[in-house]
C-alpha positions in Angstrom: 51.3 96.3 45.6 52.8 94.2 42.9 49.4 92.5 42.1 47.3 93.2 38.7 43.4 93.6 39.3 43.2 92.4 35.7 44.8 89.4 36.6 43.4 88.7 40.0 40.0 89.0 38.5 40.4 87.1 35.2 38.7 84.1 36.4 35.6 85.9 37.2 35.2 87.3 33.5 35.5 84.0 32.4 32.5 83.1 34.8 30.7 85.7 33.8 31.2 84.8 30.0 29.6 81.3 31.3 26.9 83.1 32.5 26.0 84.9 29.3 26.2 81.9 27.3 23.8 80.5 29.7 21.0 83.4 29.4 21.4 82.8 26.0 19.3 79.4 26.8 16.7 80.9 28.9 13.3 81.4 27.8 11.3 84.7 28.4 8.9 84.0 31.3 6.2 86.2 33.0 6.6 89.1 30.1 10.5 89.4 31.3 13.9 87.5 31.3 14.5 85.2 33.9 17.4 85.7 35.3 20.0 82.5 35.2 22.5 81.9 38.1 25.1 79.5 37.6 25.7 78.1 40.8 27.9 75.6 40.0 30.4 78.3 38.8 30.2 81.2 40.7 29.5 81.5 44.9 28.4 84.4 46.6 32.3 86.0 46.8 32.9 85.6 43.3 29.4 87.0 42.3 30.1 90.0 44.3 33.6 90.5 43.0 32.4 90.4 39.5 29.2 93.1 40.5 32.3 95.4 41.6 34.0 95.2 38.6 31.2 95.9 36.1 30.2 98.5 38.6 33.5 99.9 37.9 33.9 100.3 41.7 36.2 97.9 42.3 39.0 101.1 43.1 38.1 100.2 46.3 38.2 96.7 46.6 38.9 95.7 50.2 41.3 92.9 49.2 43.1 95.4 47.2 43.1 98.6 49.9 42.7 96.9 52.9 43.6 93.0 53.5 46.6 93.0 51.2 48.2 95.9 51.9 48.3 95.7 55.4 49.1 91.7 55.5 51.7 92.1 53.3 53.2 94.8 55.7 52.9 92.5 58.5 54.4 89.4 56.6 57.6 91.8 55.4 58.2 92.7 58.6 57.7 89.7 60.6 57.3 86.6 58.1 57.0 83.9 60.8 53.9 85.8 62.6 55.9 86.7 65.7 54.3 88.4 67.5 51.7 90.1 65.3 49.7 86.7 65.0 49.0 86.2 68.6 48.2 90.0 69.3 45.9 89.8 66.2 44.1 87.2 68.1 44.0 88.9 71.7 42.7 92.1 70.0 39.8 90.3 68.1 39.1 88.1 71.3 38.1 91.5 73.2 35.0 91.9 71.1 33.7 88.3 72.1 34.5 88.1 76.1 33.3 85.0 77.7 32.3 83.4 74.3 35.4 83.2 71.8 37.8 80.3 71.9 41.1 80.9 74.0 44.0 81.2 72.5 46.4 78.1 72.2 49.0 78.1 74.4 51.2 78.2 71.4 50.0 79.1 68.2 53.2 77.9 66.5 55.3 80.0 63.8 53.7 80.5 60.1 54.6 77.8 57.8 57.1 79.1 55.0 55.6 76.5 52.7 52.1 78.6 53.3 53.6 81.7 53.5 55.5 83.0 50.4 58.2 85.9 50.9 57.6 87.3 47.8 54.2 89.4 47.7 53.0 88.3 44.2 53.7 84.9 45.3 51.0 85.1 47.8 47.8 85.4 45.8 46.3 82.1 45.8 48.0 81.0 49.5 47.6 83.8 51.5 45.4 85.6 49.7 41.9 84.3 47.7 42.7 80.9 48.6 40.1 78.6 47.5 38.7 76.1 50.1 36.2 73.5 49.7 32.6 73.6 51.1 32.1 71.4 54.1 30.8 67.6 53.2 28.5 67.5 56.1 26.3 70.6 54.5 26.7 69.2 51.2 25.1 66.3 52.4 22.0 68.1 54.0 21.8 70.2 51.2 21.2 67.0 49.0 19.0 65.3 51.5 16.9 68.8 52.1 15.8 69.8 48.5 12.6 71.3 49.9 14.8 73.9 51.8 16.7 75.4 49.1 15.7 78.2 47.1 15.0 77.2 43.2 15.6 80.4 41.4 15.4 78.6 37.9 12.8 76.2 37.5 13.9 75.6 33.7 17.2 75.1 33.9 18.4 74.8 37.7 21.1 77.1 37.8 23.2 74.1 35.1 25.1 74.2 31.8 24.6 71.0 30.9 22.1 68.3 29.7 23.1 66.2 32.5 23.6 68.3 35.8 19.8 69.9 34.7 18.4 66.6 34.6 19.4 65.4 37.6 18.6 68.8 39.4 14.9 68.4 38.0 14.5 65.4 39.5 15.9 66.0 42.9 13.4 69.2 43.1 10.2 67.1 41.2 8.6 66.5 44.3 8.2 62.9 43.1 9.5 60.8 45.9 10.4 58.2 43.6 12.8 60.9 41.4 13.8 63.0 44.5 15.5 59.3 46.2 17.2 58.6 43.0 18.7 62.0 42.7 19.3 62.0 46.2 21.2 58.2 46.2 23.0 59.4 42.7 24.2 62.6 44.7 25.7 61.0 47.6 27.2 58.3 45.7 29.2 61.3 43.6 29.9 63.2 46.6 31.6 60.3 48.1 33.9 59.6 45.5 34.8 63.0 45.3 35.6 64.0 48.9 38.8 65.4 48.3 37.9 67.8 45.7 34.3 68.3 46.9 32.7 68.1 43.4 33.9 71.8 41.7 31.0 72.5 39.2 29.0 69.2 39.9 25.6 69.2 40.0 24.9 68.2 43.6 27.1 70.7 44.7 25.1 73.5 46.2 27.8 75.5 48.0 30.7 76.8 46.0 34.7 76.7 47.2 34.8 79.9 49.3 37.9 82.0 48.5 39.3 83.1 51.9 40.2 86.5 52.1 43.6 85.6 54.2 44.4 82.4 54.9 47.4 82.1 57.9 48.7 78.7 58.5 51.0 78.1 61.7 52.3 74.6 62.6 49.5 74.5 65.3 46.7 76.6 64.1 44.6 77.7 60.6 43.5 81.3 61.0 41.0 82.8 58.5 40.8 86.7 58.4 37.4 88.1 56.5 38.1 91.6 55.3 35.5 94.0 54.5 35.6 97.9 54.0 32.3 99.1 52.5 30.9 96.0 51.9 28.7 94.1 54.9 29.1 90.3 55.8 26.2 88.6 53.2 24.6 85.4 52.8 26.9 82.8 51.4 25.0 80.8 49.0 22.1 81.7 47.1 20.5 78.2 47.2 20.6 78.5 50.8 20.4 82.3 52.2 20.0 81.8 55.5 23.7 80.9 55.9 26.0 83.8 57.2 29.4 84.1 55.3 31.0 83.9 58.5 29.9 80.8 59.9 30.0 79.3 56.4 33.9 80.2 56.7 34.3 79.0 60.2 33.0 75.4 59.2 35.2 75.5 56.3 38.0 76.3 58.4 37.1 73.5 60.9 37.3 71.0 58.1 40.4 72.8 56.1 42.3 72.6 59.1 41.8 68.9 59.8 43.9 68.2 63.1 45.2 71.7 63.7 43.4 74.3 65.6 41.0 76.8 63.6 39.7 80.1 64.2 38.2 83.3 61.8 38.5 86.9 62.3 36.5 89.7 60.8 38.3 93.0 60.0 36.6 96.1 59.2 36.7 99.6 58.9 34.9 100.8 61.7 34.1 99.5 65.4 30.6 99.9 64.9 30.8 97.4 61.5 32.0 94.8 63.9 29.5 95.6 66.3 26.7 94.6 63.9 28.4 92.2 61.9 28.6 90.1 65.1 25.1 90.8 66.1 23.9 89.4 62.9 26.4 86.4 63.0 24.6 85.7 66.7 21.1 85.7 65.0 22.0 83.6 61.9 23.9 81.1 64.0 21.3 78.2 64.4 20.3 79.0 60.5 23.6 78.6 59.0 24.2 74.7 60.5 20.6 73.4 60.1 22.9 70.3 59.8 24.4 70.3 62.9 23.1 69.8 67.0 23.2 72.6 69.5 26.2 71.2 70.6 28.1 71.2 67.6 26.7 74.9 66.7 28.0 76.2 70.1 31.3 74.8 69.5 31.8 76.3 66.0 30.4 79.7 67.5 33.5 79.6 69.9 36.1 79.7 66.7 34.5 83.2 65.6 37.1 84.7 67.6 35.7 88.6 66.9 36.5 91.3 64.9 39.5 94.1 64.4 39.3 97.2 62.6 42.1 98.2 60.0 43.0 101.4 61.6 43.6 99.9 64.8 45.8 96.8 63.3 47.9 99.5 61.6 48.0 101.6 64.7 49.2 98.6 67.0 51.6 97.3 64.8 53.5 100.7 63.7 52.7 99.9 60.2 52.7 103.0 57.8 49.6 104.7 57.2 50.0 104.3 53.4 48.4 101.1 53.9 44.7 102.2 54.6 44.7 103.0 50.4 41.4 104.9 49.6 41.8 103.3 46.2 43.3 100.6 44.1 46.6 102.2 42.4 46.1 102.9 38.9 49.3 100.6 38.0 47.5 97.7 40.0 44.5 98.2 37.7 46.1 97.9 34.4 
């Protein structure tokens, strides 16, 4: 496949090392070790990848056995996305009839600048693209610390003294200290909207790593790929927020004035049906900062799901695209 799993997971190993350093600073509590999670460094998707690496089950990684092999084949054969991008939308929309956003009249061609011809160059642009968290949700999290789940009341998931100090104030329950921390956090957020504060104490939702990001002249399409994994909560600070709805809101902000959509790709139809049912029940909880009209509008941008086998069949791709395991050459 031309991509080395070691290179792709190196940042995650580095993040694990940072966690190890943090764990050394934690006191023993309730006769057991208190687990510390560095929320600033690792979002849920990254943690899942790290766990798979450590558990030696990365050879079934959905990105390397489904997402990249299949979309590499599509891009190699039809680099501008015509006609498969439009057909992929239609396939997914069949699973949410009457709910999904209607396909734009013109999806446009995939931008060459965002879709490198070389497979290895697609990592970071087409695959595993980092997208900042929505500013509106970050503001809501700062404004509602009582709604957040604090897993570490000693270090508050922070590695710096300054970050711990501000978080301690935010979660103190003292109105004056809470207000001081909120003002400081909102002030910093306002100054760093472009970067969205990677690794900052007030960033209670991290950057998303999009499995497949397809950008045309008219539209941004995110594909969330699953194989054996299920759709999970997207942040440990606020577990009510579904990964799918987080991606939809992130796509909206990332797309700016373009149309945007999210498609889920799964192994079996039953997996997709279950995922959509869970998404429907988690819509309100995922968007506490939005009103009912705003939630309903974002709901339409989750187009639906496709299955990997039907994508391979529909576009006449080689069956070998459906890899059972990551090739050893890609793990070296």
